[in-house]
C-alpha positions in Angstrom: -23.1 6.6 31.2 -25.9 7.1 28.6 -27.3 4.4 26.3 -25.8 6.3 23.3 -22.4 6.4 24.9 -22.6 2.6 25.6 -23.6 2.0 22.0 -20.7 4.1 20.7 -18.2 2.2 22.9 -19.7 -1.1 21.8 -19.3 -0.1 18.1 -15.6 0.7 18.5 -15.0 -2.5 20.6 -16.6 -4.5 17.8 -14.5 -2.8 15.2 -11.4 -3.4 17.3 -12.3 -7.1 17.7 -12.8 -7.4 13.9 -9.4 -5.8 13.3 -7.7 -8.1 15.8 -9.3 -11.1 14.2 -8.2 -10.0 10.7 -4.6 -9.6 11.8 -4.6 -12.9 13.8 -5.9 -14.7 10.6 -3.1 -13.1 8.5 -0.5 -14.1 11.1 -1.7 -17.7 11.0 -1.8 -17.8 7.1 1.6 -16.3 6.8 3.2 -18.1 9.7 4.6 -15.3 11.7 4.0 -12.2 13.8 2.8 -8.9 12.3 5.7 -6.4 12.3 4.1 -3.4 10.6 0.9 -2.4 8.8 -0.4 0.7 7.1 -2.8 1.9 4.4 -1.1 2.3 1.0 -1.9 2.8 -2.6 -0.1 0.6 -5.0 0.5 2.8 -8.0 2.1 0.2 -10.3 5.2 -1.6 -11.4 7.9 -0.2 -13.6 7.3 -0.9 -17.3 3.8 -2.2 -16.6 0.5 -0.2 -16.3 -0.7 2.3 -13.7 -3.2 0.7 -11.4 -3.7 2.9 -8.3 -5.1 0.3 -5.9 -5.8 1.3 -2.3 -5.3 -1.4 0.3 -3.1 -2.7 3.1 0.6 -3.0 3.2 2.0 -5.1 6.0 5.1 -7.0 7.0 5.2 -10.5 8.5 8.4 -12.5 8.8 10.4 -9.9 6.9 8.1 -10.3 3.9 6.1 -7.3 2.6 2.5 -8.0 1.6 0.0 -5.8 -0.3 -3.6 -6.6 -0.7 -6.6 -4.6 -1.9 -10.2 -4.9 -1.0 -13.5 -4.4 -2.9 -14.9 -0.9 -2.4 -18.4 -0.7 -1.3 -19.6 2.7 -2.7 -23.3 3.1 -3.1 -22.9 5.9 -5.6 -20.8 3.8 -7.9 -23.4 1.0 -7.8 -26.1 3.4 -8.8 -24.2 5.3 -11.5 -22.3 2.5 -13.2 -22.5 -1.1 -14.2 -21.0 -3.4 -11.6 -17.6 -4.7 -12.6 -16.4 -8.0 -11.2 -13.9 -7.3 -8.4 -10.5 -8.9 -9.0 -8.4 -9.0 -5.8 -4.8 -8.0 -6.1 -2.4 -9.6 -3.6 1.3 -10.0 -3.8 4.4 -10.1 -1.6 8.2 -10.0 -1.7 11.0 -10.5 0.8 12.5 -7.3 2.3 16.0 -8.7 1.3 15.1 -8.3 -2.4 14.7 -4.5 -2.0 17.9 -2.9 -3.5 16.9 0.7 -2.9 14.2 3.1 -1.9 13.7 6.6 -3.0 11.0 9.2 -3.0 10.0 10.3 -6.5 7.3 12.6 -7.8 4.1 11.0 -9.0 5.0 12.1 -12.5 8.3 10.3 -12.4 6.5 7.2 -11.1 3.9 7.4 -13.9 6.7 7.8 -16.6 8.5 4.8 -15.3 5.3 2.7 -15.0 4.4 3.5 -18.6 7.9 2.6 -19.8 8.9 6.2 -20.8 11.9 6.1 -18.5 13.8 3.1 -17.1 13.6 2.3 -13.4 17.2 3.6 -12.9 16.4 6.9 -14.6 13.9 8.2 -12.0 15.0 11.3 -10.2 14.7 11.7 -6.5 11.9 14.2 -5.4 13.4 17.5 -4.3 12.2 20.0 -1.7 10.3 22.0 -4.3 8.5 19.0 -5.9 7.7 17.7 -2.4 6.1 21.0 -1.6 3.7 20.9 -4.6 2.8 17.3 -4.6 3.1 14.3 -2.3 6.0 12.1 -3.4 5.7 8.3 -3.7 8.1 5.6 -2.8 10.0 3.7 -5.5 11.1 0.3 -4.3 13.9 -0.9 -6.6 14.0 -4.6 -6.6 17.0 -6.9 -7.2 15.3 -8.3 -10.3 15.6 -4.9 -11.9 12.1 -3.6 -11.8 10.4 -1.2 -9.3 7.2 -1.1 -7.3 5.6 2.3 -6.7 3.6 3.0 -3.6 2.0 5.9 -1.7 2.4 4.8 1.9 0.8 6.5 4.9 3.4 5.5 7.5 6.3 6.1 5.1 9.1 6.9 7.5 8.3 3.8 9.7 8.2 1.6 6.6 11.5 2.9 5.4 13.1 2.3 8.8 11.9 -1.3 8.9 13.0 -2.3 5.4 16.4 -0.6 5.3 
């Protein structure tokens, strides 16, 4: 084995250890075992404002958590003034999800902006799915919806339904 190969293996092991430590910390904080995790973009909440925050979506103890992280982009630092990062983190019980449907990004945007009600969104069709990636609308028992673009969408739907 070459020195370069050993360095590469060491890099990935360090990354893996950091990831394991991150999830161990979340399990301790939330008091349970990690059931699911994926990358996701939180697009917004019905009747609120569009936010488009990339982050992690995970489930511990049948509770869905979303949290974003500060982006470290050297080009943004050079080209623009540094804005103070405001962390977004929220959660909800799986039991409070009343429905899930795939909708177009346009339908999600209209609902988020209050142009249509949460119950007026139309399910994404084969044709609209072909031209754009649909997003998930999580209809909550309180009457509002969360909109997410989730990487491991099918697995998420299986767990929460």
